[in-house]
Each structure stands twice: as C-alpha cells, then as structure tokens.
N, C-alpha and C positions, 0 to 999 in steps of 0.2 A: 225855756225854749226847747223844743224837741228837735234833735239833729236829724238831718236827712242824708242819705236815704234811710228809711225805717228798716231796722233789723229785727229779728225775732227777739233778741235780748232787750232792745229798746221797748218793744210792744209789751213784753212781759213785765217790764219795770213800770210802765204807765199805770196800770191798775184800772179797774172799771171797764175793761175791754170785753165786748161781746163779738166773738168771731162769727163770720158769715161764710157758710159753705154751700157749694153747689155739688151735691153728692158728697164725695170724699175730698173735693178740691176747695182749699181755702181761697175765697174770692174777695174778702173785704172785712171791714169791722165797723162797729159803732162803739163810741166810748162815752160812759157817763162821766161828766166832769165834776158836777157838784149838785148837792141837794140842799135847798134852803127855801124857807118860806113856802113850803109845800109845792115847790117847783123843782123838777129835775132838769138839769141843763145838759144837753148832748154836745159833746165836743166833736172830735174827729168822726166822720162817717164817710167811708169811701168804698167803692167797688172797683176791682180791677178793670181798667179801661177796656181790656179785651172782652170783658163779660157785660159791660154796660149795654143797655138797650134790650135786655132780655127779661125785664121785670124783676130782676133780683133785688134791686134797691127798694122798689115798692114793697115787695114781700117782706124783706128784712125789716124795714122801718115799721110796717104795719105790725109785725110780730113783736118787735121791741116795744112799741107804744103799748100794745095790749098787755104784754108781761109787766111793763112798768106800772101801769094803772092797776093791775091785779095785785102786785107784790110790794109796791112802795106806798107810803102814806103821802100821796101827792094829789094835787088838783090840776096841775098843768105841767106840760113839757115844753121846754124852749130850746132854741138853737139859733146860731148866727149863720148868715149866708151873704156872700158878696153879691152885689147887684150884677156884676158881670157873669156870675155863674147861673146862667138862665136855666140850664138843665136841672141843677139841684133845686133852684127856686120853684120851678114848675112841679117837681116831685113833691116838695114839701107842701105846696099849695094844694095839689091833688089829694094829698093825704090829710088835709084839714088843718094845716098850720096857717096862721094869719099873721100879717105884719103888725107888730105892736109898737115898733120904734124903728126910725131910720138913723143911722149913726154916720156922720160925716168924718171919716178918718182920711188918710191919704186916698183910700179906696172906699167908696160908699158900700155900707153893708146894712142889712136888715136883721133885726131881732124878730123872730117869729115864735108864736106860741100856739099850742093846741091844748084845749081843755077836755075834760072827761066826756 
C-alpha cells in the first residue's frame, strides 16, 4: 500500500513512473505497474486537479500509449477505473480503451484494455 500524501521520495521509490509536465511544471504521472502476457498494466495516473480540463491527461495518455507500443513487446495496455470516476472513464474510453471486465469490490470498478 502506498502512503498518502505522496512525496517525492515515495514517487522515486515506486519505479515505472513517467512524469507529466506542462512546460517546466510537474503536473502529474503515469505508472507502469506490471508487464505480463504481452500486456502492460497502468497503475497510478493522475493530473493535478488545478490542471485538469486542459487536455493534458489526453495528451499524456496518448503519448504514453504510443511510446509503450513502440518500445515494449506488448499487444495490449490495461488499467482499472472505478465506476464513480466518470471523468477518468470518459477519458479512457475517448482514447480507445474498452471495458473487458467489471469487478464487484466494495466499490465497482472496470478493467479496461486497448490493443494496438
């Protein structure tokens, strides 16, 4: 479990972190969690709430996906999103991710995937 609030040291210790910048300003990150069965799973992906709504998430996710397909031996990229997180769900759907499974935990979430 990752403690909150996130600090620079915690982020450095996580590994697989891709930083997102708007000019010189750090505004978010995407984390590669695991690579198995030719699928890369994305973990944490967030944009500073003050910077949301400016297209930075779409740009970052698009670039990350493009680089992953170019540089990793993978066929798909997957991620999880909670049903209540409509903003993230809409972003993933807009960028070509599709629901492949619904998981009923205490909070419903979707597993989404995007192929080449």
